[in-house]
N, C-alpha and C positions, 0 to 999 in steps of 0.2 A: 647763556643766551644764544639762540640760534640765528642763522642768517635771515630766516623768515621773520623773526621778531624784530631784527634790526631794520628790515625793509619797512616795517610798520611805523617806525619812529619818524617824527618830524625832523627837518634838517637841524634845527636848534638842539633837539634832544640827541640827535646823532653826534653832533659836535661835542656835547657834554659827555656822552658815553665814550667817545674817543679820548677825550681829556682824562676821564677817570681811569680808563684802561692803561693809558701811558703812565699815570701816577702809580697805579698798582704794579705795573711791570717794573718801574724804577725801584719801588720798595722791595719787590721780590728779588731783584738783582742785588740790591744792597744786602739783604739778608743772606743771600747765597754766598756773597763775597766774605761776609763775616763768619759764616758757618752755622747760622741759626735757623736756616730754612729746613723744615722737616720734610716737606713734600716737594721734591725737585721737579716733578712733572707739572706742577702748578705754573711754572714759568712758560712751558710749552703751550699750555692751555690758554693763558692770557695772550701770548703772542698770536695764536691762531684767532682768537676773538678780535684782537686788534686788526688783524689782516682782513677779517670779514667786514668789520666796520669801515675800514678804509675803502674796501671794494664797493660797498653799498654807497658810500659818499661819492666815489668816482662815477658810479652808475647814474646817480642823481645829477651830477654835473653834465654828463654826456647827454642826458635826456632833455636838457634845457635847450 
């Protein structure tokens, strides 16, 4: 998901997306700790998407 797609979401959808990304990041970190994570770069990708989503959320807050 790109930042452009995140900007098109409603605030409720954005909150849900942030929640889902946090859950996914938690699972990836758990798998990494156990040693069962096959693609380590996936953690970095999810962290970047989460940062984009948080940025869009902040932009919406400042626009009000």
